[in-house]
C-alpha positions in Angstrom: 67.2 42.8 101.3 70.8 43.8 100.4 69.9 44.9 96.9 66.9 46.9 98.2 69.1 48.7 100.8 71.7 49.4 98.2 69.1 50.9 95.9 67.8 52.9 98.8 71.2 54.3 99.6 71.9 55.0 95.9 68.8 57.2 95.8 69.4 59.0 99.1 73.1 59.7 98.6 72.7 62.2 95.7 69.9 63.9 97.7 72.1 64.1 100.7 75.0 65.6 98.7 72.7 68.1 97.1 71.4 69.1 100.5 74.8 69.4 102.1 76.1 71.5 99.2 73.2 73.9 99.6 74.1 74.5 103.3 76.1 77.7 103.9 79.8 77.2 104.1 81.2 78.0 107.6 84.1 80.4 107.7 87.2 78.8 109.2 87.8 79.8 112.8 90.8 82.0 113.8 93.6 80.1 115.3 93.7 80.2 119.1 96.3 82.4 120.7 97.1 79.5 123.0 98.1 77.2 120.1 101.7 76.0 120.8 102.6 76.3 117.2 102.7 80.1 117.6 105.8 79.8 119.8 109.3 79.7 118.3 112.8 79.6 119.7 116.3 80.4 118.5 119.6 81.8 119.9 120.9 85.2 118.8 124.3 83.8 118.2 125.9 80.4 118.5 126.4 79.2 122.0 123.9 81.7 123.5 120.8 80.7 125.3 117.8 80.7 122.9 115.1 83.3 123.1 111.4 82.4 122.9 109.1 84.2 120.4 105.3 84.1 120.8 103.4 85.4 117.7 100.5 87.6 118.8 97.1 87.4 117.0 94.0 89.6 117.3 90.5 88.2 117.6 90.3 87.8 113.8 93.5 85.8 113.7 95.6 88.5 112.1 99.3 88.8 113.2 99.7 92.0 115.3 103.2 91.4 116.6 105.4 89.1 118.6 106.4 88.9 122.3 110.0 87.9 123.2 111.0 86.0 126.3 114.3 84.9 127.8 114.7 81.1 128.3 112.4 80.1 131.1 111.1 83.6 131.6 107.4 84.3 132.1 107.4 88.1 131.4 108.3 89.3 127.9 111.5 91.3 127.7 110.2 93.0 124.5 107.1 93.3 122.5 107.3 94.2 118.8 104.3 95.5 116.8 103.8 94.4 113.2 105.3 96.8 110.7 102.0 96.8 108.7 98.3 96.7 109.1 97.2 93.0 109.5 97.3 91.4 106.0 96.7 87.7 106.9 94.2 85.8 108.9 95.7 82.8 110.6 92.9 80.1 110.9 92.6 76.6 112.1 92.9 75.3 108.5 96.6 76.4 108.3 98.9 73.4 108.1 102.0 72.9 110.3 104.4 73.8 107.5 102.5 77.1 106.9 102.5 78.0 110.6 106.2 77.2 110.7 106.9 80.1 108.4 105.4 82.7 110.8 108.8 83.3 112.4 112.2 82.9 110.8 115.7 84.3 111.4 118.8 85.2 109.5 121.8 87.6 109.8 120.5 90.3 107.4 123.1 92.9 108.2 126.0 90.5 108.6 127.1 91.7 112.1 127.2 88.1 113.6 123.8 88.2 115.2 120.6 86.7 114.1 117.7 89.0 113.1 114.0 88.3 113.3 111.6 87.8 110.4 107.8 88.0 111.2 105.4 86.8 108.5 102.5 89.1 107.8 101.2 87.6 104.5 101.7 84.3 102.8 100.5 83.2 99.3 101.1 79.4 99.1 100.6 78.9 95.4 103.2 81.5 94.6 105.4 80.6 97.7 105.3 84.3 98.4 106.2 85.6 101.9 105.9 89.2 103.0 107.5 89.9 106.3 108.6 92.5 108.9 112.3 92.4 109.6 113.7 93.4 113.0 117.5 93.7 113.4 119.2 92.7 116.7 121.1 95.6 118.4 123.7 94.0 120.6 124.5 97.2 122.5 120.8 97.7 123.5 120.1 94.0 123.8 116.9 94.3 121.8 115.4 94.2 118.3 114.5 97.2 116.2 112.4 97.4 113.0 114.3 97.8 109.8 112.0 99.7 107.5 114.5 99.3 104.7 114.5 95.5 104.8 110.7 95.4 105.5 109.9 97.5 102.4 112.2 96.1 99.7 110.0 93.2 98.7 108.9 89.6 99.2 110.9 86.4 100.0 114.0 88.0 101.5 117.1 85.9 101.8 120.5 86.7 103.4 123.7 85.5 101.7 126.6 85.7 104.1 129.2 84.5 101.6 128.6 87.6 99.3 127.1 89.8 102.1 124.1 90.5 99.9 120.3 90.3 100.5 117.9 89.2 97.7 114.2 89.5 97.2 112.0 87.6 94.8 108.6 88.9 93.8 106.2 86.9 91.6 102.7 87.4 90.3 99.9 85.5 88.6 100.6 84.4 85.1 104.3 84.2 85.3 105.8 87.7 85.8 108.6 88.0 88.4 111.3 90.3 89.6 114.6 89.5 91.5 116.6 92.2 93.2 120.0 91.9 94.9 121.1 94.5 97.6 124.2 95.2 99.5 124.9 97.4 102.6 126.7 100.7 102.1 127.1 101.8 105.7 123.5 101.7 107.1 121.9 102.1 103.7 120.8 99.3 101.4 121.3 99.8 97.7 120.3 97.6 94.8 123.2 96.3 92.8 121.5 93.8 90.5 118.0 93.5 89.1 116.4 91.0 86.7 112.7 90.7 85.7 110.3 89.1 83.4 107.3 91.5 83.1 104.3 91.7 80.8 101.1 89.8 80.0 100.1 87.5 77.2 97.1 89.8 76.5 99.6 92.4 75.3 101.0 90.1 72.6 100.3 91.0 69.0 101.6 89.9 65.6 104.5 92.4 65.9 104.9 92.7 69.7 105.8 90.0 72.4 103.8 89.8 75.5 106.7 89.8 77.9 110.2 91.4 78.2 113.1 89.9 80.1 115.6 92.6 81.4 118.8 92.6 83.4 120.5 95.6 85.1 123.7 96.0 87.2 125.0 98.8 89.3 127.7 100.7 87.3 129.1 104.1 88.5 126.4 104.4 91.1 123.5 103.9 88.7 121.7 100.8 87.4 122.7 100.1 83.9 120.8 97.9 81.5 122.8 94.8 80.5 120.1 92.9 78.6 116.6 93.5 77.2 115.0 90.5 75.4 111.4 90.1 74.1 109.8 86.9 75.2 107.0 85.6 72.9 106.3 82.0 74.1 106.1 79.8 77.2 109.1 77.9 76.0 111.2 81.1 76.0 109.9 81.9 79.5 111.4 78.7 80.8 114.7 79.0 79.0 116.0 82.5 79.7 119.7 83.4 79.3 122.0 84.3 82.2 122.2 88.0 82.9 125.4 89.6 81.3 127.8 91.4 83.6 128.7 94.2 81.2 126.2 96.9 80.4 124.7 97.1 76.9 126.8 99.4 74.7 125.1 101.4 72.1 126.0 100.4 68.6 128.4 102.8 67.0 126.9 105.1 64.4 128.2 104.7 60.9 130.4 107.6 59.8 128.8 110.2 57.7 129.8 110.2 54.1 131.2 113.5 52.9 129.6 114.9 49.8 132.0 115.1 46.9 132.3 118.5 45.3 
């Protein structure tokens, strides 16, 4: 009897798998607005009472903004709209670690107060975050959108020790670009840039597919400090450090005077 049943199951299992694979795949459901993982909390400065941040979703599960509450408060003290059209659909298949990236905070303008970072798009395999940045205004006691910070790129990081902000952008196939910014008054300016750009489809017998470049701010303008062709995967993983000094043009050889 056991062997007959085993043979019966062995025949039916492939049929069942074939039938299930033929069924239409259901789209994942948008995450419920009531999900507790959409609520975050952090203080604006050390020792202060934390504020509560509730990410707002539309019916499709896209991030539309965030509501901010005082500790224990039931009515929001501020509502912030997303700085962009909805780019991401938050569904029930999102893992906890992915949802934890929806809200982050850092002191992006180095005034001693934490600023708000609201995720609007996330590409896990590139670890790429695109966010709206809202700066805390202590005089007004509220957040305000920083278009400069929101527009400069992906994966923003604040570096208090150097008072700089960096962005990292990466794309399919290996290209990437890093930028470093500093504040000049209320304006952000790029002071360093490095990139590995290109495509292997562009490579020929006399031309490399990628180019690695470095630039630094010199005299108010970005000056090239390195330009290196990259022709193999090994070279991509072993790039040199960016030089500090700009590339100086090679001196031209002196012209020979014609003898009379």
